[in-house]
C-alpha positions as CSV (number, residue, x, y, z in Angstrom):
1,M,82.8,72.0,92.0
2,I,86.0,72.7,94.0
3,T,85.9,76.0,95.8
4,R,89.1,77.9,96.4
5,P,90.0,79.0,100.0
6,R,89.6,82.7,100.5
7,L,92.1,85.4,101.4
8,L,91.1,88.8,102.7
9,L,93.2,91.8,101.9
10,A,92.8,94.0,104.9
11,T,93.0,97.4,103.1
12,T,90.7,99.8,101.3
13,N,93.6,101.5,99.5
14,K,92.8,101.0,95.8
15,G,96.5,101.3,94.9
16,K,97.5,98.6,97.3
17,I,94.7,96.3,96.2
18,R,95.7,96.7,92.6
19,E,99.3,95.9,93.5
20,Y,98.5,92.9,95.6
21,R,96.2,91.3,93.0
22,V,99.2,91.3,90.7
23,L,101.8,90.4,93.3
24,L,99.7,87.4,94.5
25,S,98.6,86.3,91.1
26,G,98.8,82.5,90.7
27,I,98.0,81.6,94.3
28,P,95.2,79.1,94.8
29,Y,93.1,81.5,96.7
30,E,90.1,83.8,96.0
31,I,91.3,87.3,96.9
32,L,88.6,89.4,98.6
33,T,88.5,93.0,100.0
34,P,86.6,94.3,103.1
35,A,84.0,95.7,100.7
36,D,83.5,92.2,99.2
37,C,82.7,91.0,102.7
38,G,80.5,93.9,103.7
39,I,83.1,95.0,106.3
40,T,83.2,98.7,107.0
41,A,85.1,98.7,110.3
42,E,88.4,100.6,110.4
43,V,91.3,99.4,112.5
44,K,93.2,102.1,114.4
45,E,96.9,101.8,113.6
46,D,98.3,102.8,116.9
47,G,101.3,100.4,117.1
48,E,104.8,101.6,117.5
49,T,106.3,99.5,114.7
50,Y,105.3,98.4,111.2
51,E,104.9,94.8,112.5
52,Q,102.6,95.8,115.3
53,N,100.3,97.7,113.0
54,A,100.3,94.9,110.4
55,L,99.5,92.3,113.1
56,L,96.8,94.5,114.6
57,K,95.0,94.9,111.2
58,A,95.5,91.3,110.2
59,T,94.2,89.7,113.5
60,T,91.3,92.2,113.8
61,M,90.0,91.7,110.3
62,A,90.6,87.9,110.5
63,S,88.4,87.8,113.6
64,L,85.7,90.0,112.0
65,S,85.6,88.1,108.7
66,C,86.5,84.5,109.9
67,L,88.9,84.4,106.9
68,L,92.6,84.1,106.4
69,T,93.7,87.7,106.3
70,L,96.7,89.6,104.9
71,A,97.5,93.1,106.1
72,D,100.6,95.2,105.8
73,D,102.1,98.4,107.1
74,S,104.7,100.3,105.2
75,G,106.5,103.6,105.2
76,I,109.4,105.6,103.9
77,E,112.4,106.3,106.1
78,V,114.7,109.2,105.3
79,E,118.3,109.5,106.6
80,A,118.3,113.3,107.0
81,L,115.1,113.0,109.1
82,G,116.5,110.4,111.4
83,G,114.4,107.7,109.8
84,E,111.2,109.7,109.7
85,P,108.4,109.6,108.7
86,G,108.5,105.8,109.2
87,I,105.3,104.4,110.6
88,K,103.9,107.9,110.6
89,S,104.2,108.2,106.8
90,A,100.5,108.4,106.0
91,R,99.9,111.0,108.7
92,Y,103.2,112.9,108.6
93,A,101.8,116.0,106.9
94,G,98.6,115.8,109.0
95,E,95.4,113.9,108.9
96,N,93.4,113.4,105.6
97,K,96.1,114.9,103.4
98,T,96.4,113.9,99.7
99,D,99.5,112.1,98.4
100,A,100.6,115.3,96.6
101,E,100.3,117.2,99.9
102,R,102.4,114.6,101.7
103,N,105.0,114.7,99.1
104,S,105.2,118.5,99.2
105,F,105.5,118.4,103.0
106,L,108.4,115.9,102.9
107,L,110.2,117.8,100.2
108,A,109.9,121.1,102.2
109,K,111.4,119.3,105.3
110,L,114.4,118.3,103.1
111,K,114.9,121.6,101.3
112,A,118.3,122.3,103.0
113,A,119.5,118.7,103.2
114,P,122.6,117.8,101.3
115,D,122.2,115.1,98.6
116,I,124.2,112.6,100.6
117,R,121.6,112.7,103.4
118,R,118.6,112.3,101.1
119,N,119.2,108.5,101.2
120,A,115.9,106.7,101.9
121,Q,114.2,103.4,102.0
122,F,110.7,102.0,101.7
123,R,109.9,99.3,104.2
124,C,107.0,96.9,104.3
125,V,105.9,94.3,106.8
126,I,103.1,91.8,105.9
127,A,101.2,89.8,108.5
128,I,98.9,86.9,107.5
129,A,96.5,85.9,110.3
130,E,94.3,82.9,110.7
131,P,90.9,83.4,112.3
132,N,92.3,81.5,115.3
133,A,95.0,84.2,115.7
134,K,97.9,82.2,114.4
135,V,100.1,84.7,112.5
136,E,103.0,84.7,110.0
137,V,105.1,87.8,109.3
138,F,107.2,88.8,106.3
139,S,109.2,91.9,105.5
140,G,110.9,93.7,102.5
141,A,112.8,96.9,101.8
142,C,113.8,99.0,98.8
143,Q,116.7,101.4,98.8
144,G,116.8,104.8,97.0
145,F,116.8,108.5,97.7
146,I,114.4,111.5,97.8
147,A,114.3,113.3,94.5
148,D,114.2,117.1,94.2
149,E,110.7,117.2,92.8
150,P,107.8,114.7,92.1
151,K,108.0,112.8,88.8
152,G,105.7,110.2,87.3
153,T,102.0,109.4,87.5
154,H,102.0,105.8,88.5
155,G,101.8,104.2,91.9
156,H,100.7,106.0,95.0
157,G,101.9,107.5,98.3
158,Y,105.5,108.8,98.1
159,D,106.3,107.0,94.8
160,P,106.7,110.3,92.8
161,I,109.6,111.5,95.0
162,F,111.3,108.1,95.7
163,Y,114.2,107.8,93.1
164,V,115.5,104.3,92.3
165,P,119.1,104.7,91.2
166,Q,119.5,101.4,89.4
167,L,116.5,102.3,87.2
168,K,117.2,106.0,87.0
169,K,113.5,106.7,87.6
170,T,111.2,107.6,90.5
171,M,108.9,104.8,91.6
172,A,106.0,106.6,90.0
173,E,107.8,106.6,86.6
174,L,107.9,102.8,86.7
175,T,105.3,100.5,85.1
176,L,103.5,98.3,87.6
177,E,105.5,95.3,86.2
178,E,108.8,97.2,86.9
179,K,107.7,98.3,90.3
180,N,106.7,94.8,91.3
181,R,110.2,93.5,90.6
182,I,112.0,95.8,93.0
183,S,109.5,97.4,95.5
184,H,109.5,96.8,99.3
185,R,106.0,95.4,99.0
186,A,107.0,93.1,96.2
187,R,109.9,91.7,98.2
188,A,107.7,91.1,101.3
189,A,104.9,89.7,99.1
190,E,107.2,87.2,97.4
191,K,107.9,85.6,100.8
192,A,104.2,85.7,101.7
193,K,103.2,84.2,98.4
194,E,105.6,81.3,98.9
195,W,104.1,80.6,102.4
196,L,100.5,80.8,101.1
197,I,101.3,78.3,98.3
198,N,103.1,75.9,100.7
199,R,100.2,76.2,103.2
200,M,98.0,74.4,100.6
201,G,100.4,71.5,100.6
């Protein structure tokens, strides 16, 4: 029996895991999570860029698991806030906040901002690390703007307040199939998927 090579997704975020299982469907790898491998360690994301955080997670988890490991870091960047929250997106409203609390905090910061300055983008950087520390990096972005209020029940994070003009919906109003055609993570994952397939020869 031929066994497939294994790929570890270095995240415990259920929303991300669900998205990646779809985004990476068709690759000749068995996709695992830290829970599948009995790994409970958490990697402190103290880098100054998305790339640094993705590399830190990927290389650390690859070393712990001895598996090819994919990690990402992503965030939302708002023009009126000078590009914030950026890499601080998950902690912008404070530690251990819910997605709803993060969205409310960001909307409050933008209350007086004119529409033209509510332009925003989601950015994602994916790092894939070998246990020997060899690393490949891929990136993607999605343009939009911050809506006046949350709409939609799909997705996670800032999806309910990120409006996608060409689809006239927030990211949270999109089906997973629609989101995976245009999202920052989908664009980075498309490049990563191509590399993973080519790696197999």
